[in-house]
C-alpha positions as CSV (number, residue, x, y, z in Angstrom):
1,M,41.2,-51.5,-102.3
2,S,44.7,-52.6,-103.3
3,E,47.4,-53.3,-100.8
4,K,49.7,-50.4,-100.1
5,K,53.5,-50.6,-100.0
6,S,55.5,-49.1,-97.1
7,F,58.9,-47.5,-97.4
8,A,61.1,-45.0,-95.6
9,L,61.3,-41.5,-97.0
10,R,64.0,-39.1,-95.9
11,L,63.0,-35.4,-96.3
12,D,64.8,-32.2,-95.6
13,P,63.2,-30.7,-92.4
14,K,62.2,-27.6,-94.3
15,H,60.4,-29.6,-97.0
16,F,58.7,-31.7,-94.2
17,Q,57.5,-28.5,-92.5
18,A,56.2,-27.1,-95.8
19,L,54.3,-30.4,-96.4
20,Q,53.0,-30.4,-92.9
21,K,51.6,-26.9,-93.3
22,W,50.1,-27.8,-96.7
23,A,48.5,-31.0,-95.3
24,D,47.1,-29.1,-92.3
25,D,45.6,-26.5,-94.7
26,E,43.9,-29.2,-96.7
27,L,42.9,-31.3,-93.6
28,R,45.1,-34.2,-94.6
29,S,47.9,-36.1,-92.9
30,V,51.4,-35.6,-94.2
31,N,51.3,-39.1,-95.6
32,G,47.9,-38.4,-97.3
33,Q,49.3,-35.2,-98.7
34,I,52.3,-36.9,-100.2
35,E,50.1,-39.6,-101.8
36,Y,47.8,-36.9,-103.2
37,V,50.7,-34.8,-104.7
38,L,52.3,-37.9,-106.2
39,R,49.0,-39.2,-107.6
40,E,48.3,-35.8,-109.2
41,A,51.8,-35.6,-110.7
42,L,51.5,-39.1,-112.1
43,R,48.1,-38.3,-113.5
44,K,49.2,-35.1,-115.2
45,A,52.3,-36.9,-116.6
46,G,50.1,-39.7,-118.0
47,R,51.9,-42.2,-115.9
48,L,48.9,-43.8,-114.2
49,P,47.3,-46.9,-115.8
50,D,44.0,-46.4,-117.5
51,K,41.2,-47.2,-115.0
52,N,39.3,-49.1,-117.8
53,S,42.2,-51.6,-118.2
54,E,42.3,-52.6,-114.5
């Protein structure tokens, strides 16, 4: 598995609460939920590299 980058993310408390609820509903951590949402958005936008070219 590739190495992950760390960075600080500032969120509005209401957005964080919504993410926490969503993550809880899907049995994920907030960090895992953010990664999932970003990955899906990148995939849908065609912004992820082709797995065959890795």
